[in-house]
N, C-alpha and C positions, 0 to 999 in steps of 0.2 A: 095431829096440829105439824109435828117436826117432820114427816115425810114429805107432807106436803111444801114448807118449804124447803129441801132438801130438793124436791123434783121443781119446785119454781125457780132456785136458784141453778140449777143445771141446764134447766131451759133459758135462763137468763144469761148465762156464761156463755152458751152456746150459740146465742144471736149476737153476741157481742164478737164473736172468733169471725160468724160467719159475713157479719159488716166489714171487718177487718180487712177479709179477704178479697171482699167486693171493692173495698176503696181501695186495694192496693196494685199500684199499676205498674206496667212494663213500659219503659220508652219506646224500645228498638219495636218498629209497626208490625213488623211482619212475626211476631210473637205473643203480641199483646192483646189478643182473643180473650183469654182467661188465665189466671195462674192462681197455685196454689204452693203456699210455702212460706217462708219466715218475711216479716214487712219492718219496713221502720219511715215514721212521717212520710205514711202513704205510698211508698216506694218500695218494691223488692230490694230486700235488703238481706244475705245470708243465701240460705239452701232453700231452691225452688223450682217449679216446674210451669213453664209456660206454653202455650198452645194459640196457637196463630196458622197463618198459612203453613209456616214452617212452627217446630218445635224445639223447646232447650227443655236441659235440666240441667243443672249444676248450680253454681256460684252466685251471686249477684250482687253489684252496688250501685245506689241509687238508682235504681230501674233497669241497669243496664247489665249485659254478663260480666261478668269479674270475676277472675279464677278462675278455676277448675272446671270443664261444663261439655255437655256433648250436645252437638244442633245439629238437626235432620232437618233438609230442605223438601219441600212439597215432592220431587221427584225422586227420593230413597237416599241421594248421597248426604254422609252426613261428616263431620270436624266433631275430633275427639281432642280436647288438648287445653291449653290454656285461652285465656280470656282478659283482655284489659279494655275498659269504656266500650264495652258493644262490639270490639272487634277482636279478630285471631290474632294476638299476641304472645309468642313465645312459643313452646316444640308441641306439637300435635300431630296428628296422623288427617289427611283427608281420606273417605274411602268412598271411589264410584263405583259404577256397577262392575267395570272390568278391570279397575286397577287402583291402586295405593298408593298414597305419597305421602312420605314422612320426613319432617325436617323441623324448621322454626318459620315464624311467621310475623312478619312487623307491620302493625296499623292494615291487617287484612291481606297483606302482600305476602307468597311466598320467597323468601331470601334463601331458601338453599336448604342443605343438607348440616351445616354449620354456622352459627351464628356469628354476624360479621360484626362487630362492635362499632359503636359509633365514632369512637376513633381510639387512637394506640399509642402511648408512648415510649418510643423507640428505645431512647437512651437520653439519662438525667445526669448529668453529672456539675458538681458544685451547686447545685438548687437544692435550697431549704427547705421549699414550700411551692406545687403549683396547684394551677387551679386550670380547667378547658369547661367552657360552659356555652350553650348551645341557645341560640332565640331565633326567632324566626323574623324573614325579612324580605325583600322583593329581591334583591343581591345576595348572592353566595362572598362569603367573605370571610377571611383570619385576621383577626387584628391583636397583637399583641402590647404589650405592657410588662416592662419590666420592673423590678420592685426592688426597695432594700428599707426597712425596717417600716414598712407600710405604706412609705413615699416614693415616687421616681426616683430611679436609680441614674445619678449624673454622671456617674464614675464609670461609664463602658470605655474600654481599651481596645481597638483591633474589631470594632462588632461587625460581625458579616451574617447574613442571613439570606438562604436559597432555599428555593422550593422546584418540583419538578417542573409543574405547568402555575402559567397565571402571569399577571404584574404586579411589581413591589408600590406602594404607596404611603407617605408619612402624613400623618396630621396629627399636631401639639408630639404626644408623648406616646404615639400608636406607631406599630411599624405593623404594616398591612399587605396582606395579599388579597388580590381579587380576578376574577373572568379563569378560574383554573379549573381542572378537569379533574371529577372523581377516580380513585383516591388522589389526594397532594399530600405528598411527603415535603414537611419544612424542618429545615435544619439551620439552629440560631447558636453560633458562636460568639464569647467573646471572652474578656479577663475581667477583672472588676476587684477593689482593696479588700482586706478583710476588716473585721471590727475597727481595729485600733491603725488600721491606715498604716502597718509595717509593711504590710507585702500583698502583691497580687496573687490570683489565684483564677486557673482557667474554668469557663463556664461553658457545657455543650448539653442543650434542650433539643431534641429530635423527637419530633410526632407526629402523626398521620391522621388526616381528617378523613371519612369514608361517606358520609354523606350529606346533603344539601343544608344550607342552614346560613345565619351568622352567627362567628365562631368567637367568642372573646378569651384569650388565652393571658394569663397572670404569669410572670415568674419574679419568685423571691429569692434573696441572695440573703 
């Protein structure tokens, strides 16, 4: 009786595991034919192997290649490296029939041997804290806010903003640049009062934006 129970439990657990694999989906159509591996909430999650027109073996997140993995196209070309949200993203290598390309990819596009950051802070003097954040929009813009104690700093003296290309505009407490060419280098200079309002100190903030988008920049003193 005990032996039959063990066999029954083994078969039952095997059926559950098989069913989980059957219901575990890969979202990327080119590799969504069959899947074996880790699963969560009905989607490939963790390490697994997916086979369709193309083949992928590596890390998954929410049904998409994400992390380190190897992707082989139907013609034999393959990519081995980092993935994010189903796209080549990060360091890796593409191996073709007669050549190999190594370097960095961003959103499935090769960006070169070195990874170029989205933005770079070149110089920061007299700045307590700074934040540069990108959002998606129809027109490329850089929007700068200057703060003090969490509020708008209205005590700017000899304020200047220079830029390598584009047009300057002002909207409320925003100093903006638009219609520029990438990369755009922006330099902000001014003086402001210290906390006790007893002396002025200079502020220099120089940064470069390397990719399209709406960029919100805040500088705190």
